[in-house]
C-alpha angles and dihedrals in degrees: 000000000000100000091050095053088044088055091051092049091051091048091052090053090049091050091050091050090049091050091051091049092049091046092049091048090049091046091048091051089047092052092046090050089046090053091047089051092052092049094046092047090052090050092049091050090049092049089046091052090050090054095044097045098036089226125119087216108035093174125038136171121231106238103182139041094240093111099048131164090025093050130008132207109283097027114139113228126202113213138196126186112191109170097213091056108099116232112238134193111264094035119124112233135182111220138178123221125203110258094024122095099197120068118233127229111214141141124262108240102172133025128193114195119190126205092255091059093257111146130201122180144179126224136201137180112247089229095046126095096217137039122261099262088109089058097049120089116278113290093012114123101167139036123231132207091264090063093059118100093182148313124257110254100164142344145208114217119242095342089122094059089102089061091051092048089050091050094046096043111033091182089062089054093054092045091051092048091049092050092048092047092048091048093052094046097043098039109114121212107251 
C-alpha cells in the first residue's frame, strides 16, 4: 500500500502547486485590470475637466520663475477657458505660441478691443523686464483669443515639483514609473 499513498501525497502537492499558479495568474489579471481601471478613470476625469473648464489643459505646472512672486516654479495652476468671458488687463493667461511646444503663463498688460468684438492683447511675466513680443512668433505683436489655452483660476503651491523633477531627470521618471508599476502588480488584496 505504500507506493499508492506516496502517489496520492505527490498528487496533492501537484494540485496545491497548480492552485497557487492559477491563483497567481488570476491575481495578476486582477491587478492588471485594477491598473487599467485606475488609468482609464484618470483619463475620464481629465476629459471631464476639459469639458467642464473649456480648456484643453485644465491643469498646468509653472515651469519658470517669470511670474514670481505671483506663482513659483512647481505651482499647479487650474485653468478655465470660456470663450464668452472677455479677456481683461491684469488677468493671468496661459497661451501657446506657434513654434513653441510648451505653453507660457503670463499676465495680460494691454488689451485692444475692436468694435466687432475682436480682441488683441499683450502679455508679460511679472518677473520679466520686457513684454512678451520677443516670445511671440516672428512679426506677431499681439496675441488673440485663439492663442489662449486657459486662464488661471486657482493654484496649489509647489505640488507640480514632481513633474519638474521628472522633466529635468528622466531617469527619476522611469524609476518612479517602475516602482508604481511594481506596487500595483505586487500589491496583494488585504
